[in-house]
C-alpha positions in Angstrom: 136.7 78.9 133.1 136.6 82.6 134.6 139.1 85.0 133.3 138.3 87.0 136.6 139.1 85.5 140.1 135.9 84.6 142.4 135.9 87.0 145.2 136.1 85.7 148.7 135.8 87.0 152.0 138.2 86.2 154.9 135.7 86.2 157.8 133.8 82.8 158.5 130.7 84.6 159.3 130.7 86.6 156.1 131.3 83.6 154.1 128.3 82.0 155.3 126.3 84.8 154.1 127.7 84.9 150.8 127.0 81.0 150.6 123.6 81.6 151.4 123.0 84.5 149.0 124.7 82.0 146.5 122.2 79.4 147.3 119.0 81.3 147.1 118.8 84.4 144.4 115.3 85.3 146.2 116.8 85.2 149.7 116.0 88.3 152.1 118.5 89.2 154.9 116.8 90.5 157.9 119.7 90.5 160.1 123.1 92.1 158.9 124.0 94.9 161.4 125.7 92.5 163.7 128.3 91.6 161.3 129.5 95.5 162.0 132.1 94.0 164.6 135.4 95.8 165.9 137.1 93.3 163.7 135.2 94.6 160.8 136.0 98.1 161.1 139.7 97.2 161.9 139.8 95.5 158.1 137.9 98.1 156.7 140.5 100.8 158.3 143.4 98.8 157.1 142.0 99.1 153.4 142.0 102.8 153.6 144.7 104.7 151.6 147.3 106.4 153.7 147.4 109.3 151.4 143.4 110.0 151.1 142.6 113.6 151.9 140.8 114.1 155.2 137.3 115.4 155.4 135.3 117.8 157.7 137.2 116.9 160.9 140.5 117.4 159.2 141.5 113.9 160.7 143.9 111.8 158.4 144.3 107.9 158.5 147.6 108.2 160.5 145.9 110.6 163.0 143.2 108.3 163.5 145.6 105.4 163.7 147.0 106.9 167.0 144.3 105.4 169.4 143.4 102.9 166.9 141.5 100.4 169.1 140.0 102.7 171.5 138.5 104.9 168.6 137.3 101.8 166.7 135.6 100.5 170.0 133.8 103.9 170.9 132.7 104.2 167.2 131.4 100.3 167.4 129.7 101.3 170.7 128.0 104.2 168.9 126.7 102.1 165.9 125.4 99.7 168.3 123.1 102.1 170.2 122.1 104.0 167.2 124.2 107.2 168.2 126.5 107.2 165.0 125.9 110.5 162.9 127.1 110.8 159.5 129.1 113.8 158.9 128.9 115.7 155.6 131.2 115.6 152.8 133.7 118.5 152.2 133.2 119.2 148.4 136.0 119.9 146.1 135.9 120.8 142.3 138.4 119.1 139.8 139.0 120.2 136.3 137.9 118.1 133.6 139.3 117.4 130.6 136.4 119.2 128.5 136.8 122.4 130.8 134.0 121.7 133.0 134.1 121.1 136.6 133.6 117.4 138.9 132.4 117.7 142.3 134.1 115.5 144.6 133.4 114.8 148.4 136.0 114.2 151.0 134.3 112.1 153.9 135.5 111.9 157.3 138.0 109.0 158.4 135.2 107.4 160.6 132.8 107.3 157.7 134.8 105.8 155.2 135.6 103.2 158.0 131.6 102.3 158.6 131.1 102.5 154.7 134.0 100.1 154.1 132.6 98.0 156.6 129.1 97.9 155.0 130.4 97.5 151.4 132.3 94.3 152.5 128.9 92.9 153.9 126.7 93.8 151.0 129.3 92.4 148.5 129.0 89.1 150.0 125.1 89.3 148.7 125.5 91.4 145.7 128.7 89.8 144.1 126.3 86.9 143.9 123.9 88.7 142.2 125.9 90.7 139.4 126.3 89.3 136.5 129.7 88.4 134.4 129.6 91.4 132.1 129.9 94.1 135.0 133.3 95.3 135.8 133.1 98.7 137.3 134.1 98.7 140.9 134.1 95.1 141.5 136.5 93.2 143.7 138.9 90.9 141.5 138.1 93.0 138.5 139.7 95.8 136.6 139.3 98.1 133.3 141.6 95.9 131.3 139.6 92.9 131.7 136.3 94.4 130.6 138.6 95.7 127.6 139.4 92.4 127.0 136.3 91.2 126.8 135.1 93.9 124.8 137.9 93.0 122.3 136.6 89.5 122.3 133.3 89.8 121.2 134.0 92.4 118.4 136.9 90.1 117.2 134.7 86.9 117.3 131.4 87.6 117.9 128.6 88.1 115.3 129.0 91.8 115.7 127.7 94.1 112.7 126.6 96.9 115.0 128.0 98.8 118.4 125.8 100.6 120.6 128.1 103.0 122.7 125.9 103.9 125.6 126.6 106.5 128.1 124.3 107.5 131.2 123.8 111.0 131.9 125.1 112.0 135.4 124.5 108.6 136.6 125.5 109.3 140.3 124.0 112.3 140.3 120.8 111.3 139.3 119.8 108.1 140.9 116.6 108.4 142.7 116.7 107.7 146.7 113.3 105.9 146.5 114.2 103.7 143.8 117.5 102.9 145.6 116.2 101.9 148.7 113.2 99.9 147.0 116.1 98.2 145.1 117.9 97.4 148.3 114.9 95.8 149.8 114.8 93.0 147.3 117.6 91.6 149.1 118.4 93.7 152.3 115.5 94.3 154.7 117.7 94.8 157.9 116.4 98.2 159.1 119.6 99.0 160.8 121.4 98.8 157.5 118.9 100.7 155.5 119.1 103.7 158.4 122.8 103.4 158.0 122.8 104.1 153.8 120.0 106.6 154.5 122.0 108.8 156.7 124.9 108.7 153.8 122.3 109.6 151.2 121.0 112.4 153.0 123.8 114.2 155.1 124.6 116.1 152.0 128.0 118.2 151.4 129.4 121.2 152.5 131.1 123.7 150.0 134.7 125.1 150.6 132.8 128.9 151.6 130.7 126.7 154.3 127.4 126.7 152.6 125.6 123.1 153.3 123.5 121.2 150.6 121.4 118.2 152.0 121.3 115.2 149.6 117.9 114.8 147.6 118.9 112.9 144.9 121.9 110.9 143.7 124.8 108.9 145.6 127.2 110.8 147.6 130.4 111.7 145.1 133.7 110.6 146.4 131.8 108.0 149.1 133.4 104.7 149.6 129.9 102.9 149.1 128.7 105.0 146.0 130.0 102.6 143.7 128.5 99.9 145.0 125.1 101.5 145.4 125.1 102.6 141.6 126.2 99.2 140.7 123.1 97.8 142.3 120.7 99.9 140.7 122.4 99.7 137.3 121.8 95.9 138.0 118.6 96.1 138.1 117.8 98.9 135.7 120.2 97.7 132.9 121.8 94.2 133.3 118.5 92.5 134.2 117.0 93.9 131.6 119.8 93.5 128.9 120.1 89.7 129.9 116.4 88.8 129.9 115.6 90.6 126.5 118.5 88.7 124.8 117.7 85.6 126.1 113.9 86.1 124.9 113.4 88.7 122.3 116.6 88.7 120.4 116.6 87.8 116.9 120.6 87.2 116.5 123.5 87.5 118.9 123.7 90.5 121.8 126.6 90.9 123.7 127.7 93.5 126.3 130.3 95.0 128.7 129.4 97.7 131.3 131.8 99.6 133.7 130.0 101.8 135.8 127.9 104.0 133.6 129.7 103.5 130.4 128.2 100.3 128.4 128.9 98.8 125.0 126.8 96.5 123.4 127.3 94.3 119.9 124.7 93.3 117.9 124.0 91.0 115.1 121.1 93.1 113.6 120.1 97.0 113.5 116.7 96.1 114.6 117.6 94.7 118.0 120.0 97.4 118.6 117.2 100.0 118.3 114.5 97.9 120.0 117.1 97.2 123.3 117.7 100.6 123.2 113.8 101.9 123.7 113.6 99.1 126.4 116.5 100.3 128.4 115.1 104.0 128.2 112.1 103.1 129.7 113.6 101.1 132.4 116.4 103.6 133.5 113.4 106.4 133.7 111.9 104.5 136.4 115.4 105.1 138.5 115.5 108.7 137.7 118.2 108.0 135.1 118.4 108.7 131.1 120.9 108.4 128.6 123.3 110.9 127.5 122.3 111.8 123.9 125.1 113.5 123.1 127.5 110.2 123.8 125.3 107.6 122.9 125.2 106.4 119.4 124.7 103.4 117.3 127.3 102.9 114.8 128.4 100.1 112.1 131.2 98.1 113.3 132.4 94.3 112.5 134.0 92.1 109.8 131.3 93.2 107.3 132.9 97.0 107.9 134.5 98.9 106.2 133.3 98.4 102.8 135.3 99.6 99.8 135.5 103.2 99.5 134.1 103.9 103.2 135.9 104.7 106.3 135.4 102.5 109.5 133.5 103.9 112.4 134.9 104.2 115.7 134.1 104.5 119.3 135.9 105.3 122.6 135.6 102.9 125.6 137.5 103.5 128.7 140.6 105.3 127.4 141.0 103.4 124.0 139.6 103.9 120.7 138.6 100.9 119.1 138.8 100.4 115.1 137.3 97.9 113.0 140.5 97.5 110.6 142.8 94.5 108.9 145.8 93.0 110.3 149.1 92.8 107.8 147.5 89.8 106.0 144.8 91.7 105.5 142.3 89.7 107.9 139.9 91.5 110.1 141.1 93.1 113.3 139.9 95.2 116.1 142.5 97.8 116.6 143.0 99.9 119.9 145.0 103.1 120.2 145.2 105.7 123.0 142.2 108.2 122.7 143.5 111.5 121.4 141.7 113.3 124.2 143.8 111.5 126.8 147.1 112.0 124.9 146.2 115.6 124.8 145.5 115.8 128.6 148.6 113.8 129.4 150.9 116.1 127.3 149.5 119.1 129.0 150.0 117.8 132.3 153.6 117.0 131.3 154.2 120.7 129.7 152.9 122.1 133.3 155.0 119.6 135.5 158.2 120.2 133.2 157.9 123.9 133.3 157.2 124.1 137.2 160.2 121.7 137.8 162.5 122.7 135.1 165.3 123.9 137.6 165.1 120.9 139.8 168.0 118.2 139.6 167.8 116.5 136.2 168.5 113.1 138.0 165.0 114.1 140.3 163.2 115.0 137.3 164.4 111.9 135.0 163.3 109.5 137.6 159.8 111.0 138.0 159.3 111.5 134.3 160.1 107.6 134.2 157.2 106.9 137.0 154.7 108.6 134.8 155.6 107.0 131.4 155.8 103.4 133.2 152.0 104.4 134.6 151.3 105.4 131.2 152.6 101.7 129.5 150.8 99.9 132.7 147.6 101.1 131.6 147.7 101.8 127.8 150.3 99.0 126.9 147.8 96.8 124.9 148.5 94.9 121.9 148.4 97.1 118.4 149.0 100.3 120.8 153.1 100.2 120.7 153.0 103.0 117.9 151.0 105.4 120.0 153.0 104.5 123.2 156.5 105.3 121.3 154.7 108.6 119.7 153.9 109.8 123.4 157.6 108.8 124.5 158.9 111.0 121.6 156.6 114.0 122.7 157.5 113.6 126.4 161.4 113.5 125.2 160.7 117.0 123.2 158.9 118.7 126.2 161.6 117.6 128.4 164.4 118.8 126.2 162.4 122.0 125.6 162.1 122.4 129.4 165.8 121.9 130.0 167.0 124.3 127.4 165.4 127.0 129.2 167.3 126.3 132.4 169.6 129.0 131.5 170.4 131.4 128.8 173.8 129.5 127.9 172.2 125.9 127.7 173.7 124.1 124.9 171.9 122.0 122.5 174.4 119.5 122.1 175.0 119.1 126.0 171.3 118.8 126.6 170.8 116.3 123.5 173.6 114.0 125.3 172.0 114.5 128.7 168.2 113.5 127.3 169.5 110.6 124.6 172.4 108.8 126.5 172.9 109.8 130.0 169.1 109.9 131.4 167.1 107.7 128.6 163.4 108.1 129.5 161.6 104.3 129.5 161.2 102.9 126.4 157.3 101.6 125.5 156.5 98.0 126.3 153.3 95.9 126.1 151.8 95.3 129.2 148.8 93.4 128.4 149.2 90.9 126.0 146.4 88.9 126.9 144.7 87.1 123.9 140.9 86.9 123.1 138.6 84.9 125.2 136.4 82.0 124.1 133.0 82.8 123.6 131.3 79.6 124.1 132.4 77.3 126.9 132.0 77.9 130.6 130.9 80.9 132.4 130.3 82.7 129.0 127.4 80.5 127.6 124.0 81.4 128.2 120.6 79.6 126.7 117.8 81.5 125.3 114.5 80.6 126.8 113.0 81.1 123.5 114.8 77.8 122.0 117.3 80.1 120.1 121.0 79.1 119.9 123.4 79.5 123.1 124.2 83.4 123.6 127.5 84.5 125.2 127.3 86.1 128.6 129.5 89.0 127.3 
């Protein structure tokens, strides 16, 4: 009944770990390090992206693969005798849409391989613990599955209030002590704990050579960081929400979480305020807090908007959600591309066209079609066709203006002919036409412990 596929491992030994974790939710795993075999390291190496940037040693995936089996055997030997040493991440800063800078850590290929193998082992355990409404950085799950679940409970659930919740610097503020304590609830293998502790404390190196050791948070850009964050958020948020709505909620409560972005739907306003207070106290125990600038409670649902009032909206995973109506006047959750995302994409296209205006027109056309296709593949959800068409129109105009500046002798008629008849840009299309999910049967059903009606696990 699930709209997400069940993740299964290919290694028979890890399948037994997964079965044991599924059979007993309180099971503690005391011996996992022996699963870090050469075969596990080889699987992790194959999962690496060939285009990923190198770390401190400057060694890429291709360079490491020249003597692959020899390198993996030597790495496995160091892991077995405890001689493996984590390398600090090379920190780079990238621009954000609001003008700020975001730090990204570039790990060495060797660290990526070991972390990928550890993630495979830990996922066998924690994928059995995570709830269905957690979608971020999990196998067989994606942003569009989270968006589909969100639209389903907004459209079909008893939702009158929406809490758009955002955490403040989630990856940067997680307490190491709380993280290691949370891991010990399921994983008591000292070798695993020592490995994870090395990655947390090794720190980063700036471009100018300055070294900073990790005192708080998970390493940005590390392969293992999303899983560690999900483990903490599972205990700090997911378990709290699920237990609270089963035992204390007066009405329906729905939730969808993608990493540190979370949207909750409520039937009653009092439930929203009460759960928000409980979450604030729980998050504080793990060194986390809500971003008050982005966290807000709004009216949203079938009873909103009323006559003479505008609908309140919220953003989630690049789409703006609006409580509107269809052509027949029935309630419909409308989704449109976020305005900030459109402006950011157009700014990138303007810079790209200005830089490559003198390149062959056919090459420009192919590259622009690739960019448009990528945009359609993500934002091509039902009801967003008009926004896609406007985006294509803006791209066409930007490209036209760039081609006109190739020469002082450019003629409008000729450029119009090239853009509109010879090299026609890819037309918008809906790539995600899935319908809404059913809220009652199968994996979406949950029973309130206080005897209330069944509540969906959304």
